[in-house]
C-alpha positions as CSV (number, residue, x, y, z in Angstrom):
1,M,31.2,114.8,-180.3
2,P,28.7,113.8,-178.2
3,T,27.5,116.1,-175.0
4,R,27.2,114.5,-171.9
5,P,24.3,114.3,-169.6
6,T,24.5,116.6,-166.8
7,P,24.0,115.2,-163.6
8,T,20.6,116.0,-161.9
9,T,20.2,116.6,-158.5
10,A,17.7,114.7,-156.6
11,P,14.0,116.6,-156.3
12,Q,14.2,119.0,-153.6
13,P,10.8,117.7,-151.3
14,D,7.9,120.6,-150.9
15,W,8.5,121.5,-147.0
16,L,5.0,122.5,-147.4
17,A,3.4,119.3,-148.5
18,L,1.2,117.9,-145.7
19,D,3.1,114.5,-145.7
20,Q,6.4,116.7,-145.0
21,Q,5.0,117.9,-141.6
22,L,6.5,116.6,-138.3
23,C,3.3,118.2,-136.9
24,F,0.6,116.2,-139.1
25,A,2.7,112.9,-138.6
26,L,2.6,113.0,-134.7
27,Y,-1.5,114.3,-135.5
28,S,-2.5,111.4,-137.5
29,A,-0.6,108.7,-135.3
30,S,-2.0,110.5,-131.9
31,L,-5.4,109.8,-134.0
32,A,-4.5,106.2,-134.6
33,M,-3.4,105.1,-131.7
34,T,-6.6,106.3,-129.9
35,K,-8.6,104.6,-132.6
36,L,-6.3,101.6,-131.4
37,Y,-7.2,102.3,-127.8
38,K,-11.0,102.4,-128.4
39,P,-11.9,98.9,-128.3
40,L,-9.1,98.0,-125.9
41,L,-10.7,100.2,-123.5
42,E,-14.7,99.9,-123.9
43,P,-14.1,96.6,-121.5
44,L,-13.1,98.9,-118.8
45,G,-15.8,101.5,-119.6
46,L,-13.3,104.0,-120.4
47,T,-12.2,106.5,-122.8
48,Y,-8.8,107.2,-123.6
49,P,-8.6,110.4,-121.9
50,Q,-10.3,108.7,-118.6
51,Y,-7.6,105.9,-119.2
52,L,-4.8,108.5,-119.2
53,V,-6.3,110.0,-115.7
54,M,-6.5,106.5,-114.3
55,L,-2.4,105.7,-115.5
56,V,-1.8,108.8,-113.5
57,L,-3.7,107.9,-110.3
58,W,-2.1,104.2,-110.8
59,E,1.3,105.3,-110.3
60,A,0.7,107.8,-107.6
61,D,-2.9,108.0,-106.1
62,G,-4.0,111.1,-104.3
63,P,-2.5,113.9,-106.8
64,T,-4.2,117.3,-106.4
65,V,-6.5,118.5,-109.1
66,S,-3.6,120.9,-110.3
67,E,-0.6,118.2,-110.1
68,L,-2.8,115.5,-112.6
69,G,-3.4,118.4,-115.2
70,Q,0.2,119.2,-114.9
71,R,1.3,115.7,-115.5
72,L,-1.1,115.2,-118.2
73,S,-0.9,118.9,-120.1
74,L,-4.7,119.7,-119.7
75,D,-6.1,122.8,-118.3
76,S,-9.1,122.3,-115.7
77,G,-11.9,123.0,-117.9
78,T,-11.0,119.4,-119.5
79,L,-10.0,117.8,-116.7
80,T,-12.9,118.4,-114.7
81,P,-15.5,117.0,-116.6
82,L,-13.1,114.1,-116.9
83,L,-12.7,113.6,-112.9
84,K,-16.4,114.3,-112.3
85,R,-17.1,111.4,-114.5
86,L,-14.7,109.0,-113.2
87,E,-16.6,109.9,-109.9
88,A,-19.6,109.1,-111.8
89,Q,-18.6,105.5,-112.5
90,Q,-17.4,105.5,-108.8
91,L,-13.7,104.8,-109.9
92,V,-12.4,108.2,-108.4
93,S,-13.3,110.7,-105.5
94,R,-12.2,113.8,-105.2
95,L,-11.7,115.3,-101.4
96,R,-10.3,118.3,-100.1
97,D,-7.1,118.8,-98.9
98,P,-7.4,119.2,-95.2
99,A,-4.1,120.8,-95.2
100,D,-5.2,123.5,-97.9
101,E,-8.9,123.3,-98.2
102,R,-8.3,125.1,-101.5
103,R,-6.7,121.9,-102.8
104,V,-8.6,119.0,-104.3
105,R,-7.3,115.4,-104.1
106,V,-8.2,112.8,-106.4
107,Q,-8.2,109.1,-104.8
108,L,-9.0,106.0,-106.1
109,T,-11.7,103.9,-105.1
110,A,-11.3,100.0,-104.7
111,A,-12.8,99.7,-107.9
112,G,-10.6,102.5,-109.6
113,R,-7.6,100.4,-107.9
114,A,-9.4,96.9,-109.2
115,L,-9.3,98.5,-112.8
116,R,-5.8,98.0,-112.9
117,A,-5.6,94.3,-113.1
118,Q,-8.1,94.5,-116.4
119,A,-5.7,97.1,-117.9
120,Q,-2.6,94.7,-117.2
121,A,-3.4,93.6,-121.1
122,I,-3.3,96.9,-122.7
123,P,0.1,98.1,-123.1
124,R,0.9,94.5,-124.8
125,A,-1.8,94.6,-127.4
126,V,-1.0,98.1,-128.1
127,A,3.0,97.0,-128.2
128,C,2.0,93.7,-130.9
129,A,-0.2,96.4,-132.8
130,S,2.5,98.7,-133.4
131,G,4.8,96.3,-135.2
132,C,7.6,97.2,-133.1
133,D,9.1,95.4,-130.7
134,L,10.0,96.6,-127.6
135,D,13.7,98.1,-127.6
136,E,12.1,100.2,-130.9
137,L,9.0,101.6,-128.6
138,V,11.6,102.3,-125.7
139,S,13.6,104.3,-128.3
140,L,10.7,105.9,-129.6
141,T,9.1,106.8,-126.9
142,G,12.3,108.4,-125.5
143,R,12.8,110.5,-128.4
144,L,9.0,111.5,-128.7
145,K,9.5,112.7,-124.9
146,A,13.0,114.5,-126.2
147,L,11.3,116.5,-128.7
148,R,8.2,117.1,-126.7
149,D,9.9,118.7,-123.9
150,T,12.7,120.7,-126.6
151,V,9.2,122.2,-128.2
152,I,8.1,123.0,-124.8
153,T,11.2,124.5,-123.8
154,Q,11.2,126.5,-127.1
155,A,7.5,127.7,-126.6
156,E,8.2,129.1,-123.5
157,R,11.5,131.0,-124.7
158,A,9.6,132.6,-127.5
159,A,6.6,133.5,-125.0
160,A,9.1,135.0,-122.7
């Protein structure tokens, strides 16, 4: 009597393989996005981190350096040189808060506000380069924000 072949199970992925790592997928996607932005930002005279600062300021002008750092998840050692370069380009000014001189507020200059108009085309170019439609980008962005928030919460719990 012929023997039946035993059913084979699908091979299990090697969970320690680089391509199985969520962290690497996020990291390499971030590098790819930064590379995509480089030629888009060159006409504006901005680096990607400087662009992120400008995005925050275009949303709400005048945050403290601390508020800006919290919003961008940057420490002051990273943020201060960025702000100095933006100030040297005359796009922002840093001013002591009259209500509390320990705080420094970051404000757009007229040139910084005007730069917003030049930046208007960047999100559309990024969307086109992504190969995603608007609904997919909105969904992906929402899922990544939720992932980030969950990971931050878990890291805070682990540190406590």
